[in-house]
C-alpha positions, -999 to +999 in steps of 0.1 A: +000-001+002+027+022+010+047+008-017+017+022-041+013+058-030+048+061-033+048+050-072+018+076-074+037+105-053+067+102-079+053+094-111+052+126-132+018+146-136+003+145-171+009+180-187-022+201-196-029+215-223-035+254-215-059+267-243-069+304-256-101+311-238-127+314-263-144+349-278-176+336-282-206+350-282-202+359-237-176+376-244-190+401-268-214+405-248-193+413-218-172+437-238-199+457-253-214+462-225-185+475-207-175+501-236-206+506-245-211+521-204-184+533-209-190+560-235-228+569-230-224+573-196-259+551-198-258+512-177-265+489-195-299+462-187-294+435-211-279+424-239-312+415-267-291+401-293-256+387-302-244+374-338-216+367-359-203+400-386-189+394-418-150+407-406-155+377-379-162+403-356-194+406-337-227+424-333-244+433-302-279+448-290-273+464-259-299+474-242-294+508-224-315+524-193-307+564-204-342+583-183-345+560-157-384+571-140-408+566-112-430+542-114-409+527-137-422+511-165-420+549-175-385+549-179-365+553-215-349+529-224-327+530-258-313+499-282-275+500-293-261+482-318-220+478-314-198+471-340-174+444-322-136+432-341-127+394-337-108+404-307-139+421-289-127+461-293-159+484-301-156+493-335-186+516-339-219+519-320-255+537-335-291+538-312-314+517-336-344+524-308-358+540-278-388+531-260-408+530-227-397+506-203-439+494-198-443+495-237-451+467-255-435+450-286-445+470-321 
């Protein structure tokens, strides 16, 4: 029994492959929110769409609270389309929609 423990302790450990973390849609969504918040100084409420762009980057639609109001259902939100390159860096953004929180989609 002691010999088995000794053999396990001295045996070389397997080298683990270190793979670079994938920069998928979750990373793109986080990067888009952080970049946009820094530029427009409004808080991101969430992400409503993420898709690959033609240049292997990402197009992310970020919903932002632009005018907080009481009651909350009357607050104004906006959707911004954020273009990221394949490294996750912001290339451009534009507001595509502005709406009341309590309004139903058209």
